C-alpha positions in Angstrom: -1.3 16.7 83.3 -4.7 18.2 84.0 -6.4 21.2 85.6 -6.2 19.6 89.0 -2.4 19.4 88.8 -2.2 23.0 87.7 -4.4 24.2 90.6 -2.3 22.1 93.1 0.9 23.7 91.9 -0.6 27.2 92.0 -2.3 26.7 95.4 0.8 25.2 97.0 2.9 28.2 96.0 0.3 30.6 97.2 0.0 29.0 100.7 3.8 28.4 101.1 4.5 32.0 100.1 1.9 33.4 102.4 3.4 31.5 105.4 7.0 32.2 104.6 6.3 35.9 104.1 4.7 36.0 107.5 7.8 34.3 109.0 10.1 36.7 107.1 8.3 39.7 108.5 8.8 38.4 112.0 12.4 37.5 111.4 13.3 40.8 109.9 11.6 42.7 112.7 13.4 40.6 115.3 16.7 41.5 113.7 15.8 45.1 113.3 16.3 44.9 109.5 13.8 47.7 108.7 13.6 50.4 106.1 13.1 53.5 108.2 12.0 56.5 106.1 13.2 58.9 108.8 16.8 57.6 108.6 17.0 56.4 105.0 18.9 58.3 102.4 16.9 57.2 99.3 14.8 60.0 97.8 12.2 57.7 96.1 10.5 56.2 99.1 6.8 56.5 99.6 6.2 54.7 102.9 6.0 56.6 106.2 6.8 53.9 108.9 9.6 51.4 109.3 8.9 48.3 107.1 11.1 45.3 106.3 12.3 44.9 102.7 12.8 41.1 102.7 10.3 40.1 99.9 13.0 38.2 97.9 13.4 35.6 100.6 9.9 34.0 100.7 9.7 34.2 96.9 12.9 32.3 96.5 12.1 29.7 99.2 8.6 29.1 97.6 9.7 28.8 94.0 12.9 26.8 94.6 11.4 24.3 97.1 8.3 23.6 95.0 10.2 23.5 91.8 12.2 20.5 93.2 8.8 18.9 94.2 6.9 19.4 91.0 9.7 19.4 88.4 12.5 17.0 87.5 15.9 18.8 88.0 17.8 19.2 84.8 20.5 21.6 83.8 18.0 24.3 82.9 16.2 24.2 86.3 19.5 24.0 88.2 20.8 27.0 86.3 17.6 29.0 87.0 17.7 28.2 90.7 21.4 28.9 91.1 20.8 32.3 89.4 17.9 33.0 91.6 20.0 32.1 94.7 22.6 34.7 93.7 19.9 37.3 93.3 18.3 36.3 96.7 21.7 36.7 98.4 22.2 40.1 96.8 18.6 41.1 97.9 19.1 40.1 101.5 22.5 41.9 101.6 20.8 45.0 100.2 18.0 44.7 102.8 20.7 44.9 105.5 23.4 47.1 104.1 21.7 49.1 101.3 24.3 48.2 98.6 25.5 50.5 95.9 23.9 50.1 92.4 27.4 49.8 91.0 28.0 46.7 93.1 24.5 45.2 92.4 24.6 45.5 88.6 27.6 43.2 88.0 26.0 40.6 90.2 22.9 40.7 88.1 25.0 39.8 85.1 26.5 36.9 87.1 23.0 35.5 87.8 21.9 35.9 84.2 25.2 34.4 83.0 24.5 31.3 85.1 21.2 30.8 83.3 22.7 31.4 79.8 25.6 29.0 80.7 22.9 26.4 81.5 21.8 26.5 77.8 19.0 29.0 78.0 19.3 31.5 75.1 17.3 33.2 72.4 18.1 31.6 69.1 15.7 33.7 67.1 13.1 36.5 67.3 10.1 37.3 65.2 10.6 39.9 62.5 8.2 42.7 63.4 8.2 44.0 59.8 7.4 40.8 58.0 4.7 38.3 58.9 5.8 34.7 59.7 9.4 35.7 59.3 12.1 35.2 62.0 15.5 36.8 62.6 18.1 34.1 63.4 20.5 34.7 66.3 22.2 31.3 66.3 25.3 32.5 64.4 28.2 32.8 64.9 28.8 29.8 67.1 32.1 29.7 69.0 33.3 26.2 70.2 35.2 26.1 73.5 36.4 23.3 75.8 35.1 23.6 79.4 35.6 20.9 82.0 37.0 18.5 79.3 33.8 18.8 77.3 33.2 20.6 74.0 30.7 23.4 74.4 29.3 26.0 72.0 28.7 29.7 72.6 25.9 31.1 70.4 27.3 34.6 70.4 24.2 36.7 69.5 21.7 34.4 71.1 23.5 34.3 74.4 24.3 38.0 74.4 20.7 38.9 73.7 19.4 36.6 76.4 21.9 38.1 78.9 20.8 41.7 78.1 17.1 40.7 78.1 17.3 39.0 81.5 19.3 41.8 83.2 17.1 44.5 81.5 13.9 42.8 82.8 15.3 42.5 86.3 16.0 46.2 86.5 12.9 47.5 84.8 10.5 45.3 86.8 12.4 46.2 90.0 11.7 49.9 89.2 7.9 49.2 89.4 7.9 48.3 93.1 7.5 51.8 94.4 4.0 51.4 95.9 2.2 49.0 98.1 1.1 45.9 96.1 2.2 47.4 92.7 4.9 44.8 91.8 3.4 41.5 92.9 0.2 42.2 91.1 2.1 42.9 87.8 4.2 39.7 88.2 1.2 37.5 88.9 -0.6 38.7 85.8 2.4 38.4 83.6 3.3 34.9 84.9 -0.3 33.7 84.4 -0.3 35.1 80.9 2.8 33.1 80.0 1.1 30.0 81.7 -2.0 30.4 79.6 0.0 30.9 76.4 2.0 27.7 77.2 -1.3 25.8 78.0 -2.2 26.3 74.3 0.7 24.0 73.5 0.2 21.6 76.5 0.1 18.7 74.1 3.9 19.3 73.8 5.4 17.9 77.0 8.3 20.3 76.8 5.9 23.0 77.7 4.8 21.4 81.0 7.8 22.6 83.0 7.2 26.1 81.7 3.6 26.0 82.8 4.5 24.6 86.2 7.3 27.2 86.8 5.0 30.1 85.6 2.3 28.9 88.0 4.8 28.7 90.9 6.0 32.2 90.2 2.4 33.5 90.0 1.3 31.7 93.2 4.4 32.9 95.1 3.8 36.5 94.3 0.0 36.2 94.9 0.8 34.7 98.3 3.1 37.6 99.0 0.6 40.2 97.9 -1.7 40.3 101.0 1.3 41.3 103.1 2.4 43.9 100.6 -0.9 45.5 99.7 -1.8 48.8 101.4 -1.0 49.2 104.2 2.1 47.1 103.5 3.6 44.9 106.2 6.6 44.1 104.0 8.1 45.4 100.8 9.4 43.4 97.9 12.8 45.0 98.4 15.5 44.7 95.8 15.4 40.9 96.0 11.7 40.6 95.3 11.9 43.1 92.5 14.8 41.5 90.6 13.5 38.0 91.1 10.2 39.0 89.5 12.0 40.3 86.4 14.4 37.3 86.4 11.7 34.7 86.5 9.5 36.4 83.9 12.5 37.0 81.5 13.5 33.3 81.8 10.0 32.1 81.3 9.5 34.2 78.2 12.6 32.5 76.7 11.6 29.0 77.6 7.9 29.4 76.5 6.7 29.9 73.0 5.9 33.4 74.2 9.4 34.7 73.5 10.3 38.3 74.0 7.3 39.9 72.1 4.5 38.7 74.4 6.2 39.7 77.6 7.2 43.1 76.2 3.5 43.8 75.5 2.3 42.5 78.9 4.9 44.5 80.8 4.4 47.5 78.5 3.8 50.0 81.2 6.8 49.3 83.5 9.1 48.8 80.5 8.1 51.9 78.7 8.1 53.9 81.9 11.7 52.7 82.5 12.7 53.7 79.0 11.3 57.3 79.6 13.1 57.5 83.0 16.4 56.4 81.5 16.0 59.0 78.7 15.2 61.7 81.2 18.1 60.9 83.5 20.6 60.8 80.6 19.2 64.1 79.2 19.7 65.7 82.6 23.3 64.2 82.7 22.3 61.8 85.6 23.3 58.2 85.9 20.3 55.9 85.2 21.1 53.6 88.1 20.2 56.1 90.8 16.5 56.3 91.8 14.3 59.4 91.9 10.6 60.3 92.1 10.2 60.6 88.4 8.5 57.3 87.6 4.9 57.1 86.4 3.6 55.8 89.8 5.3 58.8 91.6 3.7 61.2 89.2 0.3 59.6 89.7 0.8 60.0 93.5 1.7 63.6 93.0 -1.5 64.1 91.0 -3.5 63.1 94.0 -4.0 59.3 93.4 -3.9 57.0 96.4 -1.5 54.0 96.6 -4.3 51.5 96.1 -5.7 53.3 93.1 -2.2 53.4 91.5 -1.6 49.7 92.1 -5.0 48.8 90.7 -4.3 51.0 87.7 -1.1 49.0 87.0 -2.9 45.7 87.4 -5.8 46.6 85.2 -3.6 47.9 82.4 -1.2 44.9 82.7 -4.2 42.5 82.5 -5.6 44.2 79.4 -2.2 44.1 77.8 -1.9 40.4 78.7 -5.2 39.7 77.0 -4.0 41.6 73.9 -0.7 39.8 73.9 -2.5 36.4 73.8 -4.4 37.5 70.7 -1.9 39.5 68.6 0.6 38.3 66.0 4.2 39.5 66.2 3.6 42.5 63.8 0.7 43.6 65.8 2.7 43.3 69.1 5.4 45.6 67.6 3.0 48.3 66.7 1.2 48.0 70.0 4.4 48.7 71.8 5.0 51.8 69.5 1.5 53.0 70.3 1.9 52.4 74.1 5.2 54.3 74.1 3.5 57.3 72.6 0.5 57.1 75.0 2.5 56.6 78.1 4.9 59.3 77.1 2.0 61.7 76.6 0.6 60.7 80.0 3.9 61.3 81.7 4.3 64.7 80.1 0.7 65.7 81.0 1.2 64.6 84.6 4.4 66.5 84.8 2.7 69.7 83.8 -0.3 69.0 85.9 1.7 68.5 89.1 3.8 71.6 88.2 0.7 73.8 88.0 -0.7 72.2 91.1 2.4 73.2 93.0 2.2 76.8 91.7 -1.5 76.9 92.8 -0.5 75.7 96.3 2.1 78.5 96.5 -0.4 81.2 95.4 -3.0 80.0 97.9 -0.8 80.3 100.8 
């Protein structure tokens, strides 16, 4: 395969996503499936006019159809698409009925479980404390008979993959609060994985990873013009969890593994960690949304939606460049440094907005 093929894959996904997103906007408006901030009960919304939340539908249609065109179906691809189908159904139902987080979360594990059952696991991770050393996760192995065939469960490898996929789905989904924020992050992360896999393009086993990464990047880039400020459609729960799902699976299939994606998605992942810590400290359930995310705090500090989205894109792109040039040990310490920096930024913004509110009261 050559650059022309990669461009064809990427361009096809971009165009198909753009068209299907436009059709989805029309369909949702015809059905009246709109998120109206005047009647909605969620306290973390930032839009002011009714907007459809159907972003998961065009993303799934684009990636699934073109995967069947450009890739040869095998058990891995079938598992990925079946998992994505489950997530898309959950997303559409949430668009219409606003499902409870306690119902959605088990279904995320079902989708991730389908992928793991298809043989996609994490048999080892790099040891962040010792260069060129790995931590094996392929033991213990539990043999079971399923459908008259002997299969093996790699306990720690499969559990780690399950938690990793579900975690990415939730954490990336939490970074969709503003117009254009999420699709830009997913595009950059997917392209980073594609570039990393291109380094090993002599290995034909990396070709499907490159193609799938380009399809995901193209799909979210085609969706972006409709979602950028002022948005005509939101990613919704489906678009958010599909972004995390595809990126998590790609990081397992590629030579990137967990470390690279963790660096690339450093801002949303660390922001999610701080949010979970804060909610638990305040004796709140982490699954319920609020306006305490980094993007909410930047808005409260006076930033515009476009500026916040661009901030996330630029930081993600810089981290993507770093991830391509760091070894596992350097990636680990980069995450530690990022955690401290983002934590300091969140604390500073919290106090900044607090004093701004006091000033507003004093002035009248």
